[in-house]
C-alpha positions as CSV (number, residue, x, y, z in Angstrom):
1,M,0.0,0.0,0.0
2,L,1.4,3.3,-1.1
3,I,1.3,6.0,1.7
4,P,1.2,9.5,0.4
5,K,4.1,11.7,1.4
6,I,3.2,14.7,3.4
7,G,4.7,17.8,1.8
8,N,6.5,20.7,3.4
9,S,3.5,23.0,3.1
10,D,1.5,20.6,5.3
11,L,4.0,20.8,8.2
12,Y,2.4,23.6,10.2
13,T,4.2,25.2,13.1
14,E,3.6,28.1,15.4
15,V,7.1,28.1,16.8
16,D,9.2,27.7,13.6
17,L,10.1,24.0,14.0
18,D,11.4,21.8,11.2
19,Y,9.3,18.7,10.9
20,R,11.1,17.3,7.9
21,P,13.5,15.0,9.9
22,L,10.5,13.4,11.6
23,R,8.6,13.2,8.3
24,D,11.7,11.5,6.7
25,L,12.1,8.9,9.4
26,L,8.5,7.7,9.6
27,P,8.1,6.2,6.1
28,F,11.0,3.9,6.8
29,K,9.4,2.7,10.0
30,E,12.3,4.1,12.1
31,W,9.9,4.2,15.1
32,K,12.5,4.5,17.8
33,K,14.4,7.3,16.0
34,A,11.1,9.0,15.2
35,D,10.0,8.7,18.8
36,I,13.2,10.4,19.9
37,E,12.8,13.1,17.3
38,T,9.2,13.6,18.4
39,R,10.3,14.1,22.0
40,S,12.9,16.6,20.9
41,L,10.3,18.5,18.8
42,I,7.8,18.7,21.7
43,L,10.5,20.0,24.1
44,R,11.5,22.6,21.5
45,A,7.9,23.6,21.0
46,S,7.6,24.8,24.7
47,P,9.6,27.6,26.2
48,E,9.9,25.4,29.3
49,G,11.5,22.6,27.2
50,K,15.0,23.8,28.0
51,K,14.8,22.0,31.3
52,G,14.5,18.7,29.5
53,W,11.0,17.8,30.7
54,L,7.5,19.3,30.7
55,N,4.9,19.3,33.5
56,R,1.1,19.1,32.9
57,F,0.8,22.9,32.6
58,D,3.6,23.1,30.0
59,I,1.9,20.3,28.0
60,T,-1.5,22.0,28.0
61,N,0.2,25.1,26.6
62,L,1.9,23.5,23.6
63,P,0.9,25.0,20.3
64,S,-2.0,23.0,18.9
65,S,-0.9,23.4,15.2
66,D,2.5,21.7,16.2
67,L,0.7,18.9,18.0
68,N,-1.6,18.4,15.0
69,T,1.4,18.2,12.7
70,I,3.0,15.5,14.8
71,E,-0.2,13.6,15.0
72,K,-0.8,13.8,11.3
73,L,2.7,12.6,10.5
74,W,2.5,9.6,12.9
75,L,-1.0,8.6,11.9
76,N,-0.2,8.9,8.2
77,Y,3.0,7.0,8.1
78,S,2.0,4.3,10.6
79,N,-1.2,3.4,8.9
80,K,-3.1,4.9,12.0
81,R,-1.2,2.5,14.4
82,F,0.6,5.3,16.2
83,G,-0.2,8.9,17.3
84,F,-1.5,10.9,20.2
85,S,-5.2,9.9,19.4
86,I,-4.3,6.2,19.3
87,E,-2.4,6.5,22.6
88,K,-5.4,8.3,24.2
89,H,-7.7,5.6,23.0
90,I,-5.5,2.9,24.6
91,W,-5.2,4.8,27.9
92,L,-9.0,5.2,28.1
93,S,-9.7,1.6,27.1
94,V,-7.7,0.5,30.2
95,G,-9.4,3.0,32.5
96,V,-6.6,5.6,32.8
97,Q,-7.9,9.2,32.6
């Protein structure tokens, strides 16, 4: 099954991040490297990310367009097996809120 490549114009960011490295890892199923890149992107998306971790308040204040870009990349290139929405569904299915 051919998965359409997401172009540069679809990589929306409010904080001037470069999503091309993540986009280029995912089609090759480089899940671990892509996970590490995702963590780095999320930390860079937050002004508080310099400390190397984010608390609940920091996470709720991440730019939605950046989170949507990450979600779109993961869902697209994993055939909807990975992404924030998938993780949320799993957490809710086991009773974690």
